[in-house]
N, C-alpha and C positions, 0 to 999 in steps of 0.2 A: 294143784290149782294156782299156784304161783305162775307157771308158765302160761296158763291160759289168760289172766289177768294182765300179765306183761303183754302179750300178743294183741289182746282187746284194746289196751291203752294205747299202744303204738299205732295199730291199724286205725282206730278212731280218730287219731290225732291227725293222721295223714290222709284218710279218705273222707269223704262226705256221705257218710252212711246214715240211714234213718235209724230210728229206734228199732224198727222192725228188723232192719238188716243186721244190727248189732245184736240183737237177740238170736238171729238165725245163725249167725257167725259163732256166737257163744255155744250154741247146740253143735254146731259141726266140730269145734274145737274139743268139746268134752269127748268125742269118739277117737280123738288122735291117740295113737300107740304106735310105738317104735315098730317100724316094718310095714305098717299099713300104707295102702296105696291111696292117694288122693285124687280123683278125677275132676279136672277143672270144669268140665260140662255139668256135673252135677252142682257144683257150686255157684255156677251161673244160674241154675234154676231155683235153687233154694235161697240164694241171696237175691235174686230178682236183679240181676246186674248184666250188662253185656260180657260177652266172653271175653274181651280184653281187659275189661275191670276184673274178672274172675283170675285170669292170669296174673294181672298186676299184684293183687292181693296175696295170691300164692307165692309169687316172686319176692314179695317184701317178707313173708314169713320165712321163705328159703334163705334170705340175706340175714335174717335174724338167727339162724342157724338151725331151725327146727324141722326144715324139709330140704331134700335134695332133689333136683330134676332127674327123672328117668324117662325112657321112653317105651311105649307100648308099639308093637309092630302091627301094622294094620294096613293091609293091602289096598291100595287105590284102585286096583282094577276090580276086584270082585267085592270089596268092601267087608272083608272079614278079618277078624283078629287071628294072628297067628299064635296067641296064647302065650307070646314071649316079652318079657320086659327087660330091657338091657339098660345099662348105664351110660353108655356113649357110643360113639362111632366105631371104635375099636372092638368093642364087645359085639356090636352088630355084624361086622365083618368077619368075626370069628366063628359066630353061632348060626348063620342064616344067609342063604343065597336065593332062594325062590319061594313063593307062597305055597304053604301045604294045601290049599284048596285049588288053586288055578294054575299052578306052577310058573306064574308070573314072576320074572326077575326082579327082586325088590331092591328098592333104592332108598337108603337112609333118609335123605331130604323128602322124598315123596311119600314114604311109606311109614314113617315113624311120627307118633303122636306124644308130645310132652305130657308126661303125668308127673306126680310128685310122690316122694316117698318119705314117711315121717321117720326123722333122726333126732337124737339128743333130746327126747321129750319124756318129762315124767322125773 
């Protein structure tokens, strides 16, 4: 609970969140467990913020040391996930060349979506 309150205090002091949004944020933080993947689109919906704000909040939590960016491989042609999450461009290049569904040649800049992995929490 110490981590949760520390994050809430820092985000509340940095962003102009409503009491509803703070309550929603508290609920999301309760689900944090090392190794869990956090999807910014879900935070956008739950917190009722634009996607940029969701990413800013998650980046802020990342800077506090509780999240690290990871990347889901998602084909820009057929719009399907390749069910692969990588830590960086090097790992992407080592693990994947083409989409599993449509055989489209994948490009990290076009076919990777930034997500976050919970670390150092608890």
